[in-house]
C-alpha positions as CSV (number, residue, x, y, z in Angstrom):
1,M,-20.9,-3.8,145.8
2,N,-21.9,-0.2,146.8
3,H,-25.7,0.2,146.6
4,K,-27.0,3.5,145.4
5,Y,-30.3,2.6,147.1
6,D,-30.9,0.3,150.1
7,I,-34.7,-0.1,149.6
8,F,-37.1,-0.1,146.7
9,V,-40.7,0.7,147.5
10,S,-43.2,-0.8,145.1
11,Y,-46.8,0.4,145.4
12,R,-50.1,0.7,143.6
13,R,-50.9,4.4,143.5
14,E,-54.6,3.8,144.0
15,G,-54.9,3.1,147.7
16,G,-51.2,2.6,148.4
17,E,-49.5,5.9,147.7
18,A,-50.0,7.5,151.2
19,L,-48.6,4.5,153.1
20,A,-45.7,4.2,150.6
21,C,-44.9,7.9,151.1
22,L,-45.1,7.6,154.9
23,L,-42.8,4.5,155.0
24,T,-40.3,6.3,152.7
25,E,-40.1,9.3,155.0
26,K,-39.7,7.2,158.1
27,L,-37.0,5.1,156.6
28,R,-35.1,8.1,155.2
29,Q,-35.2,9.7,158.7
30,L,-33.2,6.6,159.9
31,G,-30.6,7.0,157.2
32,Y,-31.8,4.5,154.7
33,T,-31.5,5.4,151.0
34,V,-35.0,4.7,149.5
35,F,-36.2,4.6,146.0
36,Y,-39.7,5.9,146.0
37,D,-40.9,7.1,142.6
38,V,-43.7,9.5,142.5
39,E,-44.1,10.3,138.9
40,S,-40.9,10.6,136.8
41,L,-40.5,6.9,135.9
42,R,-44.1,5.9,136.0
43,S,-45.7,8.7,134.0
44,G,-46.0,6.7,130.8
45,K,-44.4,3.6,129.3
46,F,-42.7,1.5,131.9
47,N,-39.1,2.6,132.2
48,D,-36.4,-0.1,132.3
49,K,-34.4,2.0,134.7
50,L,-36.7,0.8,137.4
51,L,-35.3,-2.7,136.9
52,D,-31.7,-1.4,137.3
53,V,-32.7,0.2,140.6
54,I,-34.3,-3.0,141.8
55,D,-31.1,-4.9,141.0
56,E,-29.1,-2.4,143.2
57,C,-31.3,-2.7,146.3
58,N,-31.1,-5.1,149.2
59,D,-34.8,-4.9,150.1
60,V,-38.1,-4.4,148.2
61,L,-41.1,-3.3,150.2
62,V,-44.4,-4.1,148.4
63,V,-47.4,-1.9,149.6
64,L,-50.5,-3.9,149.0
65,P,-53.9,-2.1,149.3
66,Q,-57.1,-3.9,148.4
67,H,-57.1,-5.3,144.8
68,A,-53.4,-4.2,144.4
69,L,-52.5,-7.3,142.4
70,D,-55.6,-7.8,140.3
71,R,-54.2,-5.9,137.4
72,C,-51.0,-8.0,137.4
73,I,-52.7,-10.4,135.0
74,N,-51.6,-7.8,132.4
75,P,-48.0,-8.6,131.3
76,D,-47.4,-4.8,130.8
77,D,-48.5,-3.8,134.3
78,W,-45.7,-2.0,136.0
79,V,-46.3,-3.4,139.5
80,R,-46.1,-6.9,138.0
81,K,-42.8,-6.0,136.3
82,E,-41.4,-4.6,139.5
83,L,-42.4,-7.7,141.5
84,A,-41.3,-10.2,138.8
85,Q,-37.9,-8.5,138.7
86,S,-37.6,-8.5,142.4
87,L,-38.3,-12.2,142.6
88,K,-36.0,-13.0,139.7
89,A,-33.1,-11.0,141.4
90,N,-33.8,-12.9,144.7
91,K,-34.3,-9.7,146.6
92,N,-35.5,-9.6,150.2
93,I,-39.2,-8.9,149.6
94,V,-41.5,-7.7,152.4
95,P,-45.2,-7.6,151.4
96,I,-47.1,-5.0,153.4
97,M,-50.7,-5.9,153.4
98,M,-53.2,-3.1,154.0
99,R,-56.8,-3.5,155.3
100,N,-59.0,-5.8,153.1
101,F,-56.1,-7.0,150.9
102,E,-56.4,-10.6,149.8
103,W,-54.1,-12.7,147.6
104,P,-55.7,-13.3,144.2
105,L,-56.6,-17.0,143.6
106,N,-54.6,-17.0,140.4
107,L,-51.4,-15.1,140.4
108,P,-49.3,-15.1,137.2
109,D,-46.7,-17.8,137.1
110,D,-43.8,-15.2,137.6
111,L,-45.5,-13.9,140.8
112,K,-46.8,-17.1,142.4
113,E,-43.8,-17.3,144.8
114,L,-44.6,-13.8,146.2
115,A,-47.5,-15.2,148.4
116,N,-44.9,-17.4,150.2
117,Y,-42.9,-14.4,151.6
118,N,-43.4,-13.4,155.2
119,G,-45.3,-10.2,155.2
120,V,-46.6,-7.5,157.6
121,S,-50.2,-6.5,158.2
122,A,-50.3,-2.7,158.1
123,N,-52.4,-1.6,161.0
124,M,-52.4,2.2,160.8
125,E,-53.9,2.5,164.3
126,Y,-50.7,0.9,165.6
127,F,-48.4,2.2,162.9
128,D,-45.3,2.3,165.2
129,A,-45.6,-1.4,165.9
130,T,-46.1,-2.1,162.2
131,F,-43.0,0.0,161.3
132,E,-40.9,-1.8,164.0
133,K,-41.9,-5.1,162.4
134,I,-40.9,-3.9,158.9
135,L,-37.5,-2.7,160.2
136,S,-36.8,-6.1,161.8
137,M,-37.2,-7.7,158.4
138,L,-34.8,-5.5,156.5
139,K,-31.7,-7.0,155.1
140,S,-30.2,-3.4,154.7
141,A,-29.9,-3.0,158.4
142,K,-27.2,-5.7,158.5
143,N,-24.9,-3.5,156.4
144,R,-24.7,-0.8,159.1
145,L,-21.7,-0.5,161.4
146,L,-23.6,0.2,164.7
147,I,-26.1,-2.6,165.0
148,N,-26.7,-5.0,167.9
149,D,-23.6,-3.6,169.6
150,E,-22.8,-1.9,172.9
151,F,-20.4,1.0,173.4
152,N,-19.1,3.2,176.2
153,L,-19.6,6.8,175.4
154,V,-17.2,8.9,177.4
155,Y,-16.3,12.6,177.9
156,Y,-14.5,14.8,180.4
157,S,-16.0,17.7,182.2
158,F,-13.3,20.4,182.6
159,A,-15.1,22.7,184.9
160,P,-13.1,25.5,186.6
161,Y,-12.2,25.0,190.3
162,V,-13.5,21.4,190.1
163,K,-11.4,18.3,189.6
164,D,-11.7,17.0,186.0
165,R,-14.3,14.3,185.9
166,L,-14.6,11.4,183.4
167,V,-18.3,10.8,182.6
168,I,-19.1,7.3,181.3
169,S,-22.4,6.4,179.6
170,K,-23.5,3.3,177.7
171,L,-24.8,3.4,174.1
172,I,-26.8,0.3,173.1
173,F,-27.7,-0.1,169.4
174,D,-30.3,-2.6,168.1
175,G,-30.6,-3.9,164.6
176,N,-33.0,-1.2,163.4
177,A,-31.1,2.1,164.0
178,H,-32.6,2.5,167.5
179,V,-30.4,3.6,170.4
180,N,-30.6,3.5,174.2
181,L,-28.3,5.8,176.2
182,L,-27.7,5.0,179.9
183,S,-26.2,8.2,181.1
184,N,-23.7,8.7,183.9
185,L,-22.9,5.1,184.8
186,K,-22.0,4.5,188.5
187,S,-19.6,1.9,189.9
188,D,-22.6,-0.3,191.0
189,G,-23.9,-0.4,187.4
190,S,-26.8,2.0,187.9
191,Y,-27.2,5.1,185.9
192,E,-28.7,8.6,186.4
193,Y,-30.8,9.0,183.2
194,Q,-32.0,7.0,180.3
195,Y,-32.6,8.3,176.8
196,H,-34.1,6.7,173.6
197,G,-33.7,7.7,170.0
198,T,-32.4,6.9,166.6
199,A,-29.1,6.8,164.7
200,L,-28.6,8.0,161.1
201,E,-25.5,6.7,159.4
202,T,-24.0,8.4,156.4
203,E,-20.8,7.6,154.5
204,S,-18.6,9.7,156.9
205,N,-20.7,10.3,160.0
206,I,-23.2,8.9,162.5
207,Y,-25.8,11.2,163.9
208,I,-27.7,10.2,167.1
209,S,-30.8,12.0,168.3
210,L,-32.0,11.2,171.8
211,S,-34.8,12.2,174.2
212,N,-34.9,11.9,178.0
213,D,-37.5,9.4,179.3
214,I,-38.8,11.7,182.1
215,S,-38.0,15.3,180.9
216,T,-37.8,17.5,177.9
217,E,-34.0,17.2,177.7
218,K,-32.5,16.4,174.3
219,V,-29.1,15.0,173.4
220,N,-27.5,15.0,169.9
221,I,-24.3,13.2,169.2
222,T,-22.3,13.5,166.0
223,L,-19.6,10.8,165.5
224,L,-16.8,10.7,162.9
225,K,-16.2,7.4,161.2
226,S,-12.6,6.4,160.5
227,A,-11.4,5.4,157.1
228,G,-11.3,1.8,158.2
229,N,-13.8,0.1,160.5
230,L,-11.8,0.5,163.8
231,G,-14.9,0.0,166.0
232,R,-14.4,3.4,167.7
233,Y,-15.6,6.9,167.0
234,I,-14.9,10.4,168.0
235,G,-17.3,13.3,168.0
236,L,-19.3,16.0,169.8
237,L,-22.2,15.6,172.3
238,N,-24.6,18.5,172.5
239,A,-27.4,18.5,175.1
240,L,-30.2,20.9,176.0
241,S,-31.2,20.6,179.6
242,P,-34.7,20.9,181.0
243,T,-33.8,24.5,182.0
244,M,-32.8,25.2,178.4
245,I,-29.1,25.5,179.2
246,P,-27.0,24.1,176.3
247,V,-23.9,22.0,177.0
248,C,-21.3,20.6,174.6
249,F,-18.5,18.0,175.1
250,K,-16.0,16.3,173.0
251,C,-16.7,12.6,173.3
252,V,-15.5,9.2,172.1
253,C,-17.4,6.0,171.5
254,V,-15.6,2.8,172.2
255,R,-16.9,-0.8,172.3
256,T,-17.6,-1.7,175.9
257,N,-15.2,-4.7,175.8
258,D,-12.3,-2.5,174.8
259,F,-12.8,0.3,177.3
260,D,-10.4,-1.0,180.0
261,K,-7.6,-1.2,177.4
262,I,-7.6,2.6,176.8
263,N,-4.6,4.7,177.6
264,K,-6.3,7.0,180.0
265,D,-3.7,9.7,179.7
266,M,-4.2,9.8,176.0
267,L,-8.0,9.7,176.4
268,K,-7.8,12.9,178.4
269,M,-5.6,14.6,175.8
270,V,-8.0,13.6,173.1
271,L,-11.0,15.0,175.0
272,H,-9.4,18.1,176.3
273,H,-11.1,21.4,175.8
274,D,-11.0,24.9,177.2
275,N,-14.7,25.6,177.7
276,K,-14.8,27.6,180.9
277,E,-18.3,26.7,181.8
278,W,-18.8,23.5,179.8
279,N,-20.7,25.5,177.1
280,Q,-21.0,28.8,175.3
281,D,-17.6,28.6,173.5
282,L,-17.3,27.1,170.1
283,M,-16.3,23.4,170.3
284,T,-14.0,21.8,167.7
285,I,-12.1,18.6,167.3
286,E,-8.5,19.3,166.2
287,S,-6.8,17.0,163.7
288,M,-4.2,16.1,166.3
289,Q,-6.9,14.8,168.6
290,V,-8.4,12.7,165.8
291,N,-5.0,11.3,164.9
292,M,-4.2,10.4,168.5
293,F,-7.6,8.7,168.9
294,Y,-7.2,6.5,165.8
295,S,-3.5,5.7,166.5
296,D,-2.4,2.3,167.8
297,Y,-1.2,4.0,171.0
298,F,-4.7,4.8,172.1
299,F,-5.0,1.3,173.5
300,S,-1.5,1.1,175.0
301,T,-0.6,1.3,178.7
302,P,1.3,4.5,179.6
């Protein structure tokens, strides 16, 4: 089933709206589709469309400020209806408990199970750690292609008067859309630079934004997803050096365990470009290069 939304955010407007909005923005930046209703479906009588949205989602985040559940004694309370539907549909529910929140002594029967779910204490002073914990509890992350996996990111530098050089880096993805890039790997396993960032996955592309650990250098990678899940990706790497010089390369992303199987002659054809100084010129990926990369011959010995 294709989900229109990955995550449903349930919140009590009084005391919970700011955190619900912040979580929604952070999750959307990582590529999750999030249902966060500000007014349209909660401006009057409870709208049954909310129940349909909950049924579509994998995860339900419940923002719980102080006294958030006190009004749930009312059968018509919309927070109660959202939570009851989430429990009934067996969704992955993550209670997010704000300062001074306490579980009521007498929850309605259709909400009693909610108190048994593992939750997160929202410490705004250490919000990044709180957000990391929330990400680790999301079922939606398991639907992504690039999670808990390791790839070789490779490109050729075709500089004039210099022998063509294959540059190999390592991309390491965790389960929460975070990425480490170990740049310019050497034969002894060491590397020149390390970058950290996030990956945003859409239906057709993967966008990776990275920052250098020790400088202002930025790296952005756009990868094209194949029609089937072939476990390899082709795209463009754009970087801005500390001296503000832009560079651009065609690159491919292949699982580390598959890298030695690549037809190196075909790899060079796939990554070939005519940039005279590695930059300045418009960089494009021709359809012929895409077809070669996704063909069965890409992993054959010449």
